[in-house]
C-alpha positions in Angstrom: 17.7 17.2 3.2 17.2 14.9 0.5 14.6 15.0 -2.0 11.7 11.7 -2.0 9.3 13.5 -4.7 8.8 13.4 -7.8 7.8 16.8 -9.0 5.9 17.5 -12.0 4.4 20.6 -13.7 0.7 21.3 -13.4 -0.4 21.6 -17.5 -4.0 22.6 -16.8 -6.4 24.0 -14.7 -9.8 22.4 -13.4 -13.2 24.3 -14.2 -13.2 27.4 -12.1 -16.3 29.0 -10.1 -16.4 32.8 -8.9 -14.7 33.3 -5.5 -18.8 35.0 -5.6 -20.6 32.2 -5.9 -20.2 30.6 -2.3 -18.7 32.3 1.3 -17.1 31.1 2.9 -16.1 28.4 -0.1 -15.8 25.1 0.6 -14.6 21.9 -1.7 -13.9 18.3 -1.4 -13.9 18.4 -5.4 -10.9 18.9 -7.8 -13.2 19.6 -10.1 -14.8 22.6 -8.0 -12.7 25.7 -7.6 -13.0 29.2 -6.7 -10.9 32.1 -9.1 -7.6 31.7 -6.2 -6.7 28.1 -6.6 -4.8 28.2 -9.4 -2.3 30.4 -7.9 -2.2 28.6 -4.6 1.1 25.6 -4.7 4.3 25.4 -4.4 7.2 27.0 -7.5 10.6 25.4 -7.4 13.6 26.0 -9.3 16.4 28.7 -9.7 17.4 32.0 -9.5 20.6 33.6 -9.2 20.7 35.9 -6.2 21.0 39.5 -5.7 24.5 40.7 -4.9 23.6 41.4 -1.1 22.4 38.0 -0.7 25.2 35.9 -2.1 28.8 37.7 -3.0 28.7 34.5 -6.0 28.0 34.4 -9.6 26.1 30.8 -9.0 22.8 29.9 -9.2 20.7 28.4 -5.9 17.7 26.5 -6.0 14.5 28.1 -3.9 11.3 26.8 -3.1 7.8 28.9 -2.4 4.4 27.6 -1.1 1.4 29.8 -1.5 -1.5 29.8 0.3 -4.8 31.2 -0.9 -6.6 32.9 2.0 -9.9 33.9 0.3 -11.1 37.2 -1.4 -8.0 37.2 -3.8 -5.6 37.0 -0.8 -2.3 35.1 -0.7 0.5 34.6 1.8 3.4 32.6 0.6 6.6 31.4 2.1 9.9 31.4 0.5 12.8 28.6 1.2 16.0 29.0 0.2 18.0 25.9 -1.2 14.3 24.0 -2.4 11.1 22.7 -1.0 10.8 21.3 2.6 11.6 17.9 2.2 13.2 18.8 -1.0 16.4 20.6 -0.5 15.2 23.1 1.9 18.0 23.3 5.4 15.5 24.3 8.0 16.8 27.8 8.1 16.3 30.9 5.4 12.9 31.4 5.1 11.1 34.3 4.4 7.4 35.5 4.6 5.5 37.3 1.2 1.5 38.6 0.9 -0.2 40.3 -1.7 -3.9 40.1 -3.7 -4.3 38.6 -7.1 -5.1 41.3 -10.1 -7.6 39.5 -12.9 -4.6 36.3 -13.7 -1.5 37.9 -12.3 -1.0 37.8 -8.4 1.6 40.0 -6.8 3.3 39.3 -3.6 6.0 40.9 -1.7 7.3 41.1 1.8 11.1 40.5 3.4 13.0 41.6 0.1 11.6 40.0 -1.9 8.5 40.2 -4.8 6.7 37.6 -6.5 4.5 37.7 -9.7 2.5 35.1 -10.6 1.0 34.1 -13.6 -0.5 31.0 -15.7 1.7 28.7 -13.1 4.9 30.3 -13.5 6.4 33.1 -11.1 9.0 35.3 -10.9 11.0 36.8 -7.9 12.9 39.9 -8.0 15.1 41.9 -4.7 13.5 44.7 -3.2 15.7 46.4 -5.7 14.4 45.1 -8.6 16.6 42.9 -9.8 15.2 39.7 -11.1 16.2 36.9 -9.5 14.7 34.2 -11.3 11.7 32.3 -12.9 10.3 28.7 -12.4 7.3 26.6 -12.8 4.5 25.5 -10.7 5.3 22.0 -9.4 3.0 19.1 -7.9 5.0 16.7 -5.5 3.6 13.0 -4.8 4.6 11.3 -2.0 6.9 8.2 -2.7 4.1 5.7 -1.1 1.1 7.3 -2.8 -0.7 4.7 -4.1 1.6 2.0 -2.5 0.0 -1.8 -3.0 -0.2 -3.5 0.5 2.4 -6.3 0.8 1.5 -10.2 1.3 0.7 -9.8 5.1 -0.8 -6.6 4.7 -5.0 -6.5 6.0 -6.7 -4.2 3.5 -9.4 -2.4 5.4 -10.2 0.1 2.6 -10.0 -0.1 -1.2 -12.5 2.2 -2.4 -15.1 -0.4 -2.5 -17.3 -0.7 0.9 -17.2 0.4 4.2 -17.7 -3.0 5.8 -14.2 -2.9 8.2 -15.4 0.3 9.9 -18.3 1.5 12.3 -19.5 4.9 11.0 -17.9 4.3 7.9 -19.2 6.1 4.9 -18.1 6.0 0.8 -18.2 8.5 -1.3 -19.8 8.3 -4.5 -16.3 8.3 -6.0 -15.2 5.0 -4.0 -13.3 7.1 -1.0 -14.3 7.4 2.9 -15.5 10.1 4.5 -14.6 11.7 7.7 -15.8 9.8 11.3 -15.0 6.1 10.2 -13.7 4.2 13.4 -11.9 0.6 12.2 -13.8 -2.3 13.5 -10.8 -4.1 14.2 -7.8 -3.4 16.9 -4.5 -3.5 16.8 -1.5 -3.6 19.4 1.6 -2.9 17.5 1.3 -2.2 13.7 2.4 -0.4 10.5 -0.3 1.6 9.1 -1.0 2.9 6.0 -3.4 5.6 4.6 -3.9 8.2 1.7 -6.2 11.5 2.5 -7.0 14.2 0.8 -7.9 18.1 2.6 -10.8 19.9 1.3 -9.7 23.6 -0.1 -11.5 26.1 3.1 -9.6 29.2 1.8 -11.3 31.3 3.7 -11.2 29.1 7.4 -8.0 29.4 9.7 -6.1 27.5 12.2 -8.1 24.6 13.5 -11.2 25.3 11.6 -9.4 25.0 8.4 -9.7 20.9 7.2 -9.5 19.5 10.4 -9.1 15.6 11.3 -7.0 13.3 12.5 -5.9 9.4 13.0 -6.6 8.3 16.4 -4.4 5.5 17.4 -5.9 3.0 20.0 -8.3 6.3 20.2 -5.5 7.9 22.1 -3.3 9.2 20.4 -3.8 11.8 17.6 -1.8 12.4 14.5 -3.0 16.2 13.1 -4.6 15.9 9.9 -4.9 19.8 9.0 -4.3 22.1 6.4 -1.2 23.5 7.3 0.7 24.1 4.1 3.2 27.2 4.3 2.9 27.5 8.1 5.5 26.3 10.6 4.3 22.7 11.1 3.6 23.7 15.3 2.2 20.6 17.5 -1.2 21.7 16.8 -0.4 21.0 12.8 -0.5 18.6 10.2 2.0 15.7 10.8 1.9 16.4 15.0 1.3 14.5 17.9 -1.8 16.6 18.6 -0.2 19.4 21.2 2.4 17.0 22.4 5.1 16.6 20.1 5.5 19.1 16.8 6.7 17.2 13.0 10.4 17.0 12.5 8.9 18.9 9.4 6.3 20.2 8.4 5.3 18.2 5.1 1.8 19.0 4.6 1.0 19.1 0.7 -1.6 21.7 -0.7 -5.5 20.8 -0.5 -6.9 18.7 -2.9 -3.7 16.9 -3.7 -3.4 13.2 -1.9 -1.1 12.8 1.0 0.2 9.9 2.9 0.5 8.7 6.3 3.2 5.2 7.2 2.5 4.9 11.2 4.4 2.3 13.2 3.1 2.2 16.2 4.2 0.4 19.2 1.9 0.1 22.4 2.5 0.6 25.7 3.2 -2.4 28.0 1.7 -2.7 31.3 2.1 -5.3 33.9 -1.4 -7.2 35.0 -2.2 -4.6 37.6 -2.3 -2.3 34.7 1.1 -0.5 35.8 2.7 1.2 32.8 6.6 -0.1 32.3 6.8 1.1 28.6 5.8 4.1 26.7 4.2 3.9 23.3 6.2 4.6 20.5 5.8 6.0 17.6 7.0 6.9 13.8 5.5 9.2 11.1 6.5 9.5 7.6 4.2 12.3 6.2 4.4 12.4 2.5 7.8 9.5 2.9 9.2 11.9 5.0 10.2 10.9 8.4 8.7 13.3 10.5 8.6 11.7 13.9 11.2 8.8 14.5 10.7 6.2 17.4 9.2 9.0 19.5 8.6 7.7 23.4 5.0 8.5 24.0 4.4 9.2 27.4 0.8 10.0 27.5 -1.9 10.5 25.6 -3.4 13.5 23.6 -6.2 15.6 24.1 -10.0 13.7 24.3 -8.1 10.5 23.9 -9.1 7.6 25.8 -6.2 6.8 28.9 -4.2 4.6 28.2 -4.0 0.8 29.4 -3.6 -2.4 28.0 -6.7 -2.3 26.3 -5.8 -1.8 22.8 -8.8 0.1 21.1 -9.9 0.9 17.8 -7.9 3.6 15.4 -10.7 6.1 14.8 -10.7 9.0 11.5 -12.1 11.9 13.6 -14.6 13.9 12.3 -14.4 17.0 13.2 -17.2 18.8 10.7 -14.4 19.5 7.6 -15.0 16.7 4.3 -11.5 15.1 4.4 -11.6 12.3 2.4 -9.2 9.4 2.5 -8.3 6.2 0.8 -6.4 2.9 0.2 -5.8 2.3 4.1 -4.1 -1.3 5.2 -2.4 -2.5 8.0 0.8 -5.3 8.6 0.2 -6.3 12.5 3.3 -7.0 14.3 1.6 -8.8 17.1 -0.7 -11.4 14.9 -0.5 -14.1 17.8 -2.8 -12.2 20.2 -6.4 -12.8 19.7 -7.7 -9.3 21.2 -6.0 -8.0 17.9 -8.9 -9.6 15.5 -11.7 -8.5 18.3 -14.3 -6.3 16.6 -16.0 -3.5 19.2 -18.2 -0.7 18.8 -16.7 2.6 20.8 -19.4 3.7 23.2 
């Protein structure tokens, strides 16, 4: 898969707090971190495969995602040919685990060892052959910070939450979870940016959970799924319905993007559905759902009907943050698109 990112080496780490200062550790602030955070993230570069791995003498691009689990423990995933969305072929993937020892983390598993120190990893084969070393990188979505086009309705630009019910803005100008759009849309394209909190000790659905509930019915999941498989209840999924084509979740405390195009289901006058909803989602610029035919609501969503209902940014008690939210209304002549209602 062709890369759509612009990687940059992480040159400096923010101020750190000892992992003993808080348990479990939770941070929505990139300036407040624990001792494990500097090791977590993505690493990408070239290796020279061991003879048993490749009967050749040419370099190969690979990627590594390192996930902090709290208390100095880590999991990691090795990807052949590059990171997800940036070269990985969707096939070869190996899993490692290990511990931090001071300013070094040592991981092993599946025929590999990895030593991480100073934003740099060295990979070795199980026979001790040094495969190569490469840096930590920070990828950014190509739509991050995208300016709304002239026909867009700007819903949040950091100044106020007037377009939301229950909307709360942080001192830094970010929208907090639990906000409901006042406007309702039938057919639309939505751009929003979100940042997951760092919750190393949490697991599964308790790790940075939120969601974008389209029409209060269809949830595009928001979750810290960095380094996971990309299942039907993880980030980028249509919740518990359709998994993303690829897991494009970036590490917590990095800004991510959803660019969502949604076409409402169509009903006859007697509320008989004659066409399913259709959904296209780009997560960090990568197509994870392509005009998917949505046959039903998801999870706790409202029952399907001709009524649009507002988009909701789910409050799951985790400090997920949002910014740069705008909508292009593809059905601007419909009077019900501009209604503002409170959800009951």
